[in-house]
N, CA, C and O atoms as a GROMACS GRO file, in nm:
protein
  540
    1UNK      N    1  -3.857   0.905 -18.949
    1UNK     CA    2  -3.772   0.810 -18.856
    1UNK      C    3  -3.798   0.657 -18.848
    1UNK      O    4  -3.910   0.659 -18.799
    2UNK      N    5  -3.778   0.571 -18.858
    2UNK     CA    6  -3.779   0.430 -18.885
    2UNK      C    7  -3.818   0.386 -18.728
    2UNK      O    8  -3.809   0.479 -18.647
    3UNK      N    9  -3.855   0.275 -18.681
    3UNK     CA   10  -3.904   0.206 -18.598
    3UNK      C   11  -3.877   0.114 -18.617
    3UNK      O   12  -3.860   0.098 -18.738
    4UNK      N   13  -3.848  -0.026 -18.522
    4UNK     CA   14  -3.772   0.069 -18.380
    4UNK      C   15  -3.665   0.150 -18.391
    4UNK      O   16  -3.563   0.120 -18.453
    5UNK      N   17  -3.683   0.254 -18.331
    5UNK     CA   18  -3.581   0.324 -18.299
    5UNK      C   19  -3.527   0.309 -18.201
    5UNK      O   20  -3.598   0.290 -18.102
    6UNK      N   21  -3.325   0.313 -18.178
    6UNK     CA   22  -3.302   0.320 -18.049
    6UNK      C   23  -3.185   0.422 -18.025
    6UNK      O   24  -3.088   0.399 -18.097
    7UNK      N   25  -3.170   0.534 -17.936
    7UNK     CA   26  -3.077   0.600 -17.887
    7UNK      C   27  -3.004   0.544 -17.780
    7UNK      O   28  -3.059   0.502 -17.678
    8UNK      N   29  -2.880   0.542 -17.798
    8UNK     CA   30  -2.794   0.517 -17.678
    8UNK      C   31  -2.772   0.621 -17.566
    8UNK      O   32  -2.757   0.742 -17.583
    9UNK      N   33  -2.772   0.536 -17.421
    9UNK     CA   34  -2.766   0.671 -17.333
    9UNK      C   35  -2.649   0.612 -17.228
    9UNK      O   36  -2.657   0.577 -17.111
   10UNK      N   37  -2.515   0.617 -17.342
   10UNK     CA   38  -2.435   0.557 -17.229
   10UNK      C   39  -2.405   0.635 -17.069
   10UNK      O   40  -2.354   0.565 -16.982
   11UNK      N   41  -2.435   0.767 -17.041
   11UNK     CA   42  -2.452   0.791 -16.926
   11UNK      C   43  -2.544   0.746 -16.808
   11UNK      O   44  -2.531   0.779 -16.690
   12UNK      N   45  -2.645   0.662 -16.865
   12UNK     CA   46  -2.784   0.676 -16.820
   12UNK      C   47  -2.818   0.784 -16.793
   12UNK      O   48  -2.755   0.882 -16.835
   13UNK      N   49  -2.950   0.795 -16.700
   13UNK     CA   50  -3.019   0.909 -16.667
   13UNK      C   51  -3.006   0.988 -16.560
   13UNK      O   52  -3.014   0.927 -16.454
   14UNK      N   53  -2.984   1.140 -16.548
   14UNK     CA   54  -3.019   1.158 -16.435
   14UNK      C   55  -3.092   1.246 -16.362
   14UNK      O   56  -3.113   1.337 -16.442
   15UNK      N   57  -3.144   1.274 -16.260
   15UNK     CA   58  -3.298   1.355 -16.262
   15UNK      C   59  -3.246   1.478 -16.298
   15UNK      O   60  -3.130   1.518 -16.295
   16UNK      N   61  -3.380   1.550 -16.343
   16UNK     CA   62  -3.397   1.626 -16.422
   16UNK      C   63  -3.414   1.570 -16.625
   16UNK      O   64  -3.483   1.596 -16.724
   17UNK      N   65  -3.341   1.514 -16.600
   17UNK     CA   66  -3.352   1.455 -16.746
   17UNK      C   67  -3.484   1.423 -16.840
   17UNK      O   68  -3.566   1.336 -16.811
   18UNK      N   69  -3.493   1.525 -16.979
   18UNK     CA   70  -3.585   1.496 -17.031
   18UNK      C   71  -3.603   1.422 -17.197
   18UNK      O   72  -3.552   1.462 -17.302
   19UNK      N   73  -3.681   1.318 -17.178
   19UNK     CA   74  -3.706   1.218 -17.323
   19UNK      C   75  -3.854   1.299 -17.400
   19UNK      O   76  -3.968   1.308 -17.354
   20UNK      N   77  -3.807   1.343 -17.510
   20UNK     CA   78  -3.915   1.387 -17.569
   20UNK      C   79  -3.924   1.308 -17.675
   20UNK      O   80  -3.829   1.269 -17.741
   21UNK      N   81  -4.058   1.280 -17.695
   21UNK     CA   82  -4.110   1.163 -17.802
   21UNK      C   83  -4.208   1.221 -17.892
   21UNK      O   84  -4.324   1.223 -17.850
   22UNK      N   85  -4.181   1.273 -18.019
   22UNK     CA   86  -4.333   1.332 -18.127
   22UNK      C   87  -4.346   1.238 -18.205
   22UNK      O   88  -4.252   1.171 -18.246
   23UNK      N   89  -4.450   1.222 -18.231
   23UNK     CA   90  -4.500   1.125 -18.369
   23UNK      C   91  -4.684   1.132 -18.368
   23UNK      O   92  -4.771   1.198 -18.312
   24UNK      N   93  -4.675   1.030 -18.458
   24UNK     CA   94  -4.808   1.054 -18.511
   24UNK      C   95  -4.865   0.937 -18.459
   24UNK      O   96  -4.790   0.839 -18.463
   25UNK      N   97  -5.028   0.913 -18.389
   25UNK     CA   98  -5.075   0.743 -18.416
   25UNK      C   99  -5.185   0.745 -18.534
   25UNK      O  100  -5.290   0.808 -18.552
   26UNK      N  101  -5.082   0.605 -18.639
   26UNK     CA  102  -5.146   0.602 -18.757
   26UNK      C  103  -5.296   0.559 -18.699
   26UNK      O  104  -5.323   0.545 -18.580
   27UNK      N  105  -5.405   0.540 -18.830
   27UNK     CA  106  -5.552   0.510 -18.832
   27UNK      C  107  -5.571   0.396 -18.749
   27UNK      O  108  -5.636   0.406 -18.646
   28UNK      N  109  -5.519   0.289 -18.786
   28UNK     CA  110  -5.512   0.156 -18.742
   28UNK      C  111  -5.417   0.100 -18.631
   28UNK      O  112  -5.404  -0.022 -18.614
   29UNK      N  113  -5.344   0.205 -18.546
   29UNK     CA  114  -5.282   0.184 -18.464
   29UNK      C  115  -5.330   0.056 -18.354
   29UNK      O  116  -5.448   0.041 -18.324
   30UNK      N  117  -5.241  -0.019 -18.309
   30UNK     CA  118  -5.303  -0.107 -18.212
   30UNK      C  119  -5.242  -0.051 -18.073
   30UNK      O  120  -5.306  -0.007 -17.977
   31UNK      N  121  -5.098  -0.065 -18.089
   31UNK     CA  122  -5.016   0.002 -17.962
   31UNK      C  123  -4.862   0.054 -17.974
   31UNK      O  124  -4.796   0.027 -18.074
   32UNK      N  125  -4.822   0.109 -17.894
   32UNK     CA  126  -4.656   0.129 -17.905
   32UNK      C  127  -4.624   0.124 -17.794
   32UNK      O  128  -4.692   0.080 -17.701
   33UNK      N  129  -4.482   0.181 -17.790
   33UNK     CA  130  -4.412   0.146 -17.684
   33UNK      C  131  -4.269   0.261 -17.689
   33UNK      O  132  -4.207   0.317 -17.779
   34UNK      N  133  -4.261   0.259 -17.559
   34UNK     CA  134  -4.124   0.341 -17.520
   34UNK      C  135  -4.037   0.277 -17.403
   34UNK      O  136  -4.073   0.297 -17.287
   35UNK      N  137  -3.933   0.208 -17.427
   35UNK     CA  138  -3.854   0.111 -17.362
   35UNK      C  139  -3.773   0.181 -17.304
   35UNK      O  140  -3.707   0.244 -17.386
   36UNK      N  141  -3.736   0.209 -17.169
   36UNK     CA  142  -3.573   0.281 -17.084
   36UNK      C  143  -3.503   0.150 -17.094
   36UNK      O  144  -3.538   0.089 -16.994
   37UNK      N  145  -3.410   0.066 -17.173
   37UNK     CA  146  -3.348  -0.030 -17.106
   37UNK      C  147  -3.240  -0.026 -17.020
   37UNK      O  148  -3.159   0.063 -16.995
   38UNK      N  149  -3.254  -0.134 -16.979
   38UNK     CA  150  -3.065  -0.094 -16.867
   38UNK      C  151  -2.951  -0.130 -16.931
   38UNK      O  152  -2.843  -0.090 -16.890
   39UNK      N  153  -2.967  -0.241 -17.080
   39UNK     CA  154  -2.856  -0.268 -17.148
   39UNK      C  155  -2.938  -0.272 -17.279
   39UNK      O  156  -3.058  -0.254 -17.298
   40UNK      N  157  -2.788  -0.315 -17.403
   40UNK     CA  158  -2.864  -0.285 -17.519
   40UNK      C  159  -2.848  -0.398 -17.586
   40UNK      O  160  -2.854  -0.402 -17.709
   41UNK      N  161  -2.817  -0.549 -17.474
   41UNK     CA  162  -2.876  -0.666 -17.535
   41UNK      C  163  -3.002  -0.702 -17.543
   41UNK      O  164  -3.092  -0.650 -17.478
   42UNK      N  165  -3.024  -0.841 -17.662
   42UNK     CA  166  -3.190  -0.814 -17.600
   42UNK      C  167  -3.214  -0.952 -17.471
   42UNK      O  168  -3.152  -1.049 -17.428
   43UNK      N  169  -3.328  -0.891 -17.452
   43UNK     CA  170  -3.381  -0.948 -17.331
   43UNK      C  171  -3.330  -0.864 -17.195
   43UNK      O  172  -3.316  -0.924 -17.088
   44UNK      N  173  -3.313  -0.771 -17.204
   44UNK     CA  174  -3.226  -0.696 -17.122
   44UNK      C  175  -3.343  -0.643 -16.999
   44UNK      O  176  -3.456  -0.688 -16.985
   45UNK      N  177  -3.288  -0.554 -16.933
   45UNK     CA  178  -3.388  -0.559 -16.818
   45UNK      C  179  -3.427  -0.416 -16.858
   45UNK      O  180  -3.338  -0.337 -16.891
   46UNK      N  181  -3.587  -0.371 -16.856
   46UNK     CA  182  -3.635  -0.231 -16.862
   46UNK      C  183  -3.649  -0.150 -16.734
   46UNK      O  184  -3.677  -0.209 -16.629
   47UNK      N  185  -3.627   0.010 -16.738
   47UNK     CA  186  -3.637   0.031 -16.638
   47UNK      C  187  -3.764   0.123 -16.607
   47UNK      O  188  -3.802   0.185 -16.508
   48UNK      N  189  -3.826   0.100 -16.769
   48UNK     CA  190  -3.984   0.187 -16.796
   48UNK      C  191  -3.976   0.094 -16.917
   48UNK      O  192  -3.885   0.048 -16.985
   49UNK      N  193  -4.170   0.080 -16.915
   49UNK     CA  194  -4.178   0.019 -17.039
   49UNK      C  195  -4.361   0.078 -17.028
   49UNK      O  196  -4.463   0.041 -16.971
   50UNK      N  197  -4.321   0.187 -17.119
   50UNK     CA  198  -4.477   0.316 -17.162
   50UNK      C  199  -4.537   0.234 -17.265
   50UNK      O  200  -4.462   0.195 -17.354
   51UNK      N  201  -4.646   0.206 -17.268
   51UNK     CA  202  -4.713   0.100 -17.379
   51UNK      C  203  -4.845   0.142 -17.388
   51UNK      O  204  -4.930   0.068 -17.339
   52UNK      N  205  -4.891   0.281 -17.460
   52UNK     CA  206  -5.022   0.293 -17.506
   52UNK      C  207  -5.063   0.175 -17.560
   52UNK      O  208  -4.988   0.090 -17.608
   53UNK      N  209  -5.199   0.166 -17.552
   53UNK     CA  210  -5.252   0.080 -17.588
   53UNK      C  211  -5.386   0.087 -17.659
   53UNK      O  212  -5.480   0.058 -17.585
   54UNK      N  213  -5.415   0.115 -17.769
   54UNK     CA  214  -5.530   0.222 -17.808
   54UNK      C  215  -5.620   0.066 -17.844
   54UNK      O  216  -5.743   0.077 -17.843
   55UNK      N  217  -5.576  -0.037 -17.867
   55UNK     CA  218  -5.714  -0.149 -17.895
   55UNK      C  219  -5.729  -0.169 -17.777
   55UNK      O  220  -5.798  -0.270 -17.764
   56UNK      N  221  -5.688  -0.108 -17.642
   56UNK     CA  222  -5.736  -0.160 -17.525
   56UNK      C  223  -5.825  -0.012 -17.457
   56UNK      O  224  -5.923  -0.015 -17.382
   57UNK      N  225  -5.770   0.084 -17.499
   57UNK     CA  226  -5.788   0.218 -17.456
   57UNK      C  227  -5.754   0.248 -17.312
   57UNK      O  228  -5.836   0.284 -17.228
   58UNK      N  229  -5.587   0.223 -17.289
   58UNK     CA  230  -5.511   0.209 -17.147
   58UNK      C  231  -5.360   0.228 -17.211
   58UNK      O  232  -5.330   0.197 -17.326
   59UNK      N  233  -5.273   0.287 -17.112
   59UNK     CA  234  -5.160   0.299 -17.142
   59UNK      C  235  -5.119   0.237 -17.020
   59UNK      O  236  -5.160   0.252 -16.905
   60UNK      N  237  -5.009   0.147 -17.081
   60UNK     CA  238  -4.968   0.046 -16.945
   60UNK      C  239  -4.852   0.081 -16.886
   60UNK      O  240  -4.772   0.082 -16.980
   61UNK      N  241  -4.802   0.106 -16.800
   61UNK     CA  242  -4.634   0.153 -16.728
   61UNK      C  243  -4.598   0.068 -16.656
   61UNK      O  244  -4.667   0.060 -16.554
   62UNK      N  245  -4.472  -0.044 -16.668
   62UNK     CA  246  -4.416  -0.131 -16.595
   62UNK      C  247  -4.246  -0.151 -16.634
   62UNK      O  248  -4.178  -0.101 -16.724
   63UNK      N  249  -4.216  -0.234 -16.541
   63UNK     CA  250  -4.071  -0.272 -16.595
   63UNK      C  251  -4.033  -0.429 -16.592
   63UNK      O  252  -4.105  -0.521 -16.553
   64UNK      N  253  -3.945  -0.434 -16.627
   64UNK     CA  254  -3.903  -0.603 -16.669
   64UNK      C  255  -3.780  -0.612 -16.617
   64UNK      O  256  -3.687  -0.541 -16.654
   65UNK      N  257  -3.772  -0.714 -16.514
   65UNK     CA  258  -3.667  -0.716 -16.390
   65UNK      C  259  -3.647  -0.866 -16.402
   65UNK      O  260  -3.731  -0.955 -16.388
   66UNK      N  261  -3.512  -0.878 -16.434
   66UNK     CA  262  -3.495  -0.987 -16.417
   66UNK      C  263  -3.567  -1.121 -16.521
   66UNK      O  264  -3.568  -1.239 -16.487
   67UNK      N  265  -3.615  -1.073 -16.633
   67UNK     CA  266  -3.700  -1.164 -16.737
   67UNK      C  267  -3.821  -1.187 -16.715
   67UNK      O  268  -3.906  -1.249 -16.779
   68UNK      N  269  -3.829  -1.098 -16.558
   68UNK     CA  270  -4.004  -1.079 -16.561
   68UNK      C  271  -4.071  -0.931 -16.543
   68UNK      O  272  -4.019  -0.822 -16.519
   69UNK      N  273  -4.211  -0.972 -16.565
   69UNK     CA  274  -4.268  -0.817 -16.562
   69UNK      C  275  -4.296  -0.789 -16.431
   69UNK      O  276  -4.302  -0.885 -16.353
   70UNK      N  277  -4.316  -0.671 -16.387
   70UNK     CA  278  -4.367  -0.648 -16.290
   70UNK      C  279  -4.515  -0.569 -16.274
   70UNK      O  280  -4.589  -0.529 -16.365
   71UNK      N  281  -4.533  -0.560 -16.133
   71UNK     CA  282  -4.688  -0.499 -16.129
   71UNK      C  283  -4.737  -0.409 -16.256
   71UNK      O  284  -4.677  -0.303 -16.276
   72UNK      N  285  -4.849  -0.448 -16.345
   72UNK     CA  286  -4.873  -0.308 -16.407
   72UNK      C  287  -4.934  -0.225 -16.343
   72UNK      O  288  -5.022  -0.246 -16.260
   73UNK      N  289  -4.866  -0.067 -16.399
   73UNK     CA  290  -4.967   0.055 -16.336
   73UNK      C  291  -5.023   0.114 -16.501
   73UNK      O  292  -4.968   0.127 -16.610
   74UNK      N  293  -5.156   0.136 -16.449
   74UNK     CA  294  -5.252   0.233 -16.612
   74UNK      C  295  -5.278   0.359 -16.572
   74UNK      O  296  -5.360   0.365 -16.480
   75UNK      N  297  -5.240   0.453 -16.607
   75UNK     CA  298  -5.258   0.550 -16.618
   75UNK      C  299  -5.429   0.574 -16.638
   75UNK      O  300  -5.483   0.473 -16.684
   76UNK      N  301  -5.522   0.689 -16.614
   76UNK     CA  302  -5.646   0.693 -16.623
   76UNK      C  303  -5.644   0.772 -16.795
   76UNK      O  304  -5.587   0.859 -16.860
   77UNK      N  305  -5.752   0.666 -16.803
   77UNK     CA  306  -5.792   0.745 -16.969
   77UNK      C  307  -5.697   0.714 -17.060
   77UNK      O  308  -5.600   0.650 -17.018
   78UNK      N  309  -5.704   0.753 -17.213
   78UNK     CA  310  -5.589   0.758 -17.286
   78UNK      C  311  -5.568   0.895 -17.363
   78UNK      O  312  -5.655   0.921 -17.445
   79UNK      N  313  -5.516   0.942 -17.355
   79UNK     CA  314  -5.462   1.088 -17.426
   79UNK      C  315  -5.390   1.043 -17.566
   79UNK      O  316  -5.321   1.120 -17.633
   80UNK      N  317  -5.414   0.919 -17.597
   80UNK     CA  318  -5.352   0.915 -17.758
   80UNK      C  319  -5.489   0.874 -17.842
   80UNK      O  320  -5.578   0.795 -17.811
   81UNK      N  321  -5.465   0.990 -18.005
   81UNK     CA  322  -5.608   0.965 -18.084
   81UNK      C  323  -5.554   0.895 -18.187
   81UNK      O  324  -5.445   0.932 -18.232
   82UNK      N  325  -5.610   0.796 -18.236
   82UNK     CA  326  -5.585   0.778 -18.414
   82UNK      C  327  -5.560   0.841 -18.472
   82UNK      O  328  -5.594   0.949 -18.422
   83UNK      N  329  -5.506   0.858 -18.577
   83UNK     CA  330  -5.478   0.959 -18.658
   83UNK      C  331  -5.404   1.080 -18.620
   83UNK      O  332  -5.339   1.149 -18.698
   84UNK      N  333  -5.422   1.105 -18.459
   84UNK     CA  334  -5.316   1.221 -18.424
   84UNK      C  335  -5.220   1.239 -18.430
   84UNK      O  336  -5.148   1.142 -18.456
   85UNK      N  337  -5.161   1.362 -18.412
   85UNK     CA  338  -4.994   1.352 -18.326
   85UNK      C  339  -4.998   1.393 -18.210
   85UNK      O  340  -5.079   1.474 -18.167
   86UNK      N  341  -4.914   1.343 -18.151
   86UNK     CA  342  -4.878   1.342 -18.004
   86UNK      C  343  -4.740   1.401 -17.961
   86UNK      O  344  -4.650   1.396 -18.044
   87UNK      N  345  -4.721   1.445 -17.864
   87UNK     CA  346  -4.590   1.452 -17.810
   87UNK      C  347  -4.563   1.405 -17.648
   87UNK      O  348  -4.641   1.451 -17.565
   88UNK      N  349  -4.502   1.354 -17.622
   88UNK     CA  350  -4.499   1.257 -17.517
   88UNK      C  351  -4.337   1.318 -17.431
   88UNK      O  352  -4.226   1.304 -17.483
   89UNK      N  353  -4.361   1.390 -17.286
   89UNK     CA  354  -4.220   1.370 -17.219
   89UNK      C  355  -4.227   1.288 -17.126
   89UNK      O  356  -4.329   1.260 -17.062
   90UNK      N  357  -4.094   1.234 -17.109
   90UNK     CA  358  -4.086   1.168 -16.974
   90UNK      C  359  -3.977   1.209 -16.876
   90UNK      O  360  -3.860   1.176 -16.892
   91UNK      N  361  -4.017   1.277 -16.779
   91UNK     CA  362  -3.956   1.324 -16.689
   91UNK      C  363  -3.832   1.252 -16.594
   91UNK      O  364  -3.889   1.164 -16.530
   92UNK      N  365  -3.740   1.252 -16.571
   92UNK     CA  366  -3.669   1.169 -16.452
   92UNK      C  367  -3.699   1.281 -16.342
   92UNK      O  368  -3.649   1.393 -16.356
   93UNK      N  369  -3.774   1.256 -16.242
   93UNK     CA  370  -3.794   1.314 -16.091
   93UNK      C  371  -3.716   1.251 -16.011
   93UNK      O  372  -3.665   1.145 -16.048
   94UNK      N  373  -3.696   1.295 -15.904
   94UNK     CA  374  -3.624   1.244 -15.741
   94UNK      C  375  -3.692   1.102 -15.741
   94UNK      O  376  -3.621   1.002 -15.742
   95UNK      N  377  -3.812   1.094 -15.741
   95UNK     CA  378  -3.933   0.952 -15.706
   95UNK      C  379  -3.951   0.885 -15.835
   95UNK      O  380  -3.961   0.763 -15.819
   96UNK      N  381  -3.959   0.926 -15.965
   96UNK     CA  382  -3.964   0.839 -16.044
   96UNK      C  383  -3.956   0.895 -16.200
   96UNK      O  384  -3.854   0.957 -16.230
   97UNK      N  385  -4.073   0.874 -16.316
   97UNK     CA  386  -4.039   0.932 -16.425
   97UNK      C  387  -4.207   0.968 -16.403
   97UNK      O  388  -4.290   0.922 -16.325
   98UNK      N  389  -4.212   1.052 -16.489
   98UNK     CA  390  -4.352   1.157 -16.479
   98UNK      C  391  -4.354   1.188 -16.629
   98UNK      O  392  -4.270   1.253 -16.691
   99UNK      N  393  -4.492   1.115 -16.688
   99UNK     CA  394  -4.507   1.106 -16.813
   99UNK      C  395  -4.616   1.213 -16.835
   99UNK      O  396  -4.724   1.206 -16.776
  100UNK      N  397  -4.581   1.338 -16.943
  100UNK     CA  398  -4.652   1.438 -16.930
  100UNK      C  399  -4.737   1.409 -17.104
  100UNK      O  400  -4.677   1.351 -17.194
  101UNK      N  401  -4.813   1.438 -17.113
  101UNK     CA  402  -4.923   1.403 -17.308
  101UNK      C  403  -4.940   1.534 -17.283
  101UNK      O  404  -4.992   1.589 -17.186
  102UNK      N  405  -4.877   1.592 -17.407
  102UNK     CA  406  -4.958   1.710 -17.461
  102UNK      C  407  -4.903   1.817 -17.352
  102UNK      O  408  -4.784   1.832 -17.328
  103UNK      N  409  -5.018   1.897 -17.285
  103UNK     CA  410  -4.983   1.969 -17.188
  103UNK      C  411  -5.011   1.933 -17.035
  103UNK      O  412  -4.961   2.001 -16.945
  104UNK      N  413  -5.085   1.836 -17.012
  104UNK     CA  414  -5.088   1.764 -16.922
  104UNK      C  415  -4.985   1.662 -16.827
  104UNK      O  416  -4.895   1.606 -16.888
  105UNK      N  417  -4.996   1.642 -16.701
  105UNK     CA  418  -4.935   1.496 -16.617
  105UNK      C  419  -5.024   1.399 -16.649
  105UNK      O  420  -5.143   1.423 -16.633
  106UNK      N  421  -4.984   1.278 -16.696
  106UNK     CA  422  -5.082   1.195 -16.695
  106UNK      C  423  -5.029   1.111 -16.582
  106UNK      O  424  -5.111   1.117 -16.490
  107UNK      N  425  -4.905   1.020 -16.542
  107UNK     CA  426  -4.880   0.986 -16.469
  107UNK      C  427  -4.761   0.962 -16.392
  107UNK      O  428  -4.674   0.963 -16.479
  108UNK      N  429  -4.698   0.940 -16.273
  108UNK     CA  430  -4.590   0.943 -16.220
  108UNK      C  431  -4.575   0.786 -16.174
  108UNK      O  432  -4.642   0.710 -16.104
  109UNK      N  433  -4.471   0.778 -16.238
  109UNK     CA  434  -4.419   0.623 -16.201
  109UNK      C  435  -4.306   0.612 -16.165
  109UNK      O  436  -4.205   0.636 -16.232
  110UNK      N  437  -4.313   0.556 -15.999
  110UNK     CA  438  -4.216   0.550 -15.912
  110UNK      C  439  -4.094   0.434 -15.958
  110UNK      O  440  -4.115   0.320 -15.999
  111UNK      N  441  -3.995   0.486 -15.942
  111UNK     CA  442  -3.892   0.414 -15.945
  111UNK      C  443  -3.874   0.246 -15.911
  111UNK      O  444  -3.919   0.206 -15.804
  112UNK      N  445  -3.815   0.161 -15.991
  112UNK     CA  446  -3.800   0.016 -15.919
  112UNK      C  447  -3.685  -0.008 -15.976
  112UNK      O  448  -3.627  -0.108 -15.933
  113UNK      N  449  -3.635   0.047 -16.055
  113UNK     CA  450  -3.469   0.027 -16.117
  113UNK      C  451  -3.439   0.141 -16.146
  113UNK      O  452  -3.502   0.211 -16.224
  114UNK      N  453  -3.270   0.197 -16.045
  114UNK     CA  454  -3.248   0.347 -16.081
  114UNK      C  455  -3.176   0.370 -16.224
  114UNK      O  456  -3.097   0.313 -16.300
  115UNK      N  457  -3.274   0.525 -16.214
  115UNK     CA  458  -3.233   0.557 -16.365
  115UNK      C  459  -3.089   0.540 -16.429
  115UNK      O  460  -3.059   0.520 -16.547
  116UNK      N  461  -3.018   0.552 -16.329
  116UNK     CA  462  -2.875   0.564 -16.364
  116UNK      C  463  -2.803   0.428 -16.431
  116UNK      O  464  -2.696   0.414 -16.489
  117UNK      N  465  -2.918   0.331 -16.392
  117UNK     CA  466  -2.918   0.223 -16.509
  117UNK      C  467  -2.926   0.192 -16.621
  117UNK      O  468  -2.886   0.093 -16.683
  118UNK      N  469  -2.992   0.297 -16.655
  118UNK     CA  470  -3.080   0.286 -16.797
  118UNK      C  471  -2.961   0.292 -16.902
  118UNK      O  472  -2.852   0.325 -16.855
  119UNK      N  473  -2.966   0.264 -17.033
  119UNK     CA  474  -2.823   0.294 -17.152
  119UNK      C  475  -2.899   0.301 -17.250
  119UNK      O  476  -2.839   0.366 -17.335
  120UNK      N  477  -3.034   0.259 -17.301
  120UNK     CA  478  -3.066   0.269 -17.433
  120UNK      C  479  -3.262   0.307 -17.388
  120UNK      O  480  -3.338   0.278 -17.296
  121UNK      N  481  -3.273   0.393 -17.534
  121UNK     CA  482  -3.427   0.445 -17.532
  121UNK      C  483  -3.474   0.404 -17.648
  121UNK      O  484  -3.443   0.453 -17.757
  122UNK      N  485  -3.580   0.277 -17.621
  122UNK     CA  486  -3.622   0.275 -17.769
  122UNK      C  487  -3.777   0.265 -17.806
  122UNK      O  488  -3.867   0.206 -17.747
  123UNK      N  489  -3.778   0.343 -17.927
  123UNK     CA  490  -3.949   0.331 -17.949
  123UNK      C  491  -3.993   0.271 -18.077
  123UNK      O  492  -3.942   0.285 -18.188
  124UNK      N  493  -4.083   0.213 -18.047
  124UNK     CA  494  -4.150   0.084 -18.143
  124UNK      C  495  -4.319   0.090 -18.116
  124UNK      O  496  -4.392   0.152 -18.039
  125UNK      N  497  -4.341  -0.039 -18.251
  125UNK     CA  498  -4.456  -0.048 -18.258
  125UNK      C  499  -4.547   0.074 -18.340
  125UNK      O  500  -4.492   0.161 -18.407
  126UNK      N  501  -4.653   0.066 -18.327
  126UNK     CA  502  -4.777   0.136 -18.480
  126UNK      C  503  -4.757   0.281 -18.422
  126UNK      O  504  -4.833   0.330 -18.338
  127UNK      N  505  -4.655   0.338 -18.472
  127UNK     CA  506  -4.651   0.496 -18.450
  127UNK      C  507  -4.579   0.527 -18.581
  127UNK      O  508  -4.509   0.438 -18.629
  128UNK      N  509  -4.589   0.641 -18.642
  128UNK     CA  510  -4.471   0.734 -18.724
  128UNK      C  511  -4.387   0.796 -18.642
  128UNK      O  512  -4.453   0.869 -18.567
  129UNK      N  513  -4.279   0.803 -18.622
  129UNK     CA  514  -4.173   0.876 -18.534
  129UNK      C  515  -4.117   0.967 -18.604
  129UNK      O  516  -4.061   0.943 -18.711
  130UNK      N  517  -4.127   1.102 -18.540
  130UNK     CA  518  -4.088   1.224 -18.591
  130UNK      C  519  -3.967   1.257 -18.537
  130UNK      O  520  -3.878   1.293 -18.614
  131UNK      N  521  -3.940   1.251 -18.382
  131UNK     CA  522  -3.893   1.286 -18.317
  131UNK      C  523  -3.844   1.265 -18.207
  131UNK      O  524  -3.924   1.282 -18.114
  132UNK      N  525  -3.703   1.222 -18.169
  132UNK     CA  526  -3.685   1.174 -18.041
  132UNK      C  527  -3.560   1.297 -17.970
  132UNK      O  528  -3.476   1.348 -18.044
  133UNK      N  529  -3.564   1.322 -17.852
  133UNK     CA  530  -3.472   1.426 -17.806
  133UNK      C  531  -3.463   1.378 -17.674
  133UNK      O  532  -3.566   1.346 -17.615
  134UNK      N  533  -3.330   1.367 -17.611
  134UNK     CA  534  -3.325   1.365 -17.480
  134UNK      C  535  -3.246   1.505 -17.413
  134UNK      O  536  -3.139   1.538 -17.465
  135UNK      N  537  -3.284   1.563 -17.332
  135UNK     CA  538  -3.195   1.695 -17.259
  135UNK      C  539  -3.228   1.700 -17.114
  135UNK      O  540  -3.177   1.786 -17.042
   0.00000   0.00000   0.00000
């Protein structure tokens, strides 16, 4: 799959929705991202910005509201390795997005923007994208 890859979500996201992103982190990867966007327009708000930064050995979670980034949250450690495949599940719970990487829960990001406002999923940056599935 080419990146950036965009998937429309005209119905928004409900509690129980699972977004699965599978791919491989290239050997020279710096960072990649998964954005849950509130519109398909450039510069729209993002209910979730999930940003593994291999160059900083961290994963940043944030929102983009009214043109401004919110308070960054960081998961503990980095569950991604250069040259390795990965499987990420972003699960919409009652309180927020639960990020599961591989077999373990990585971080729970509380909603700042209601998930019903999400209209698109965008994946891009330094990754080889193999699968994007929404169920």
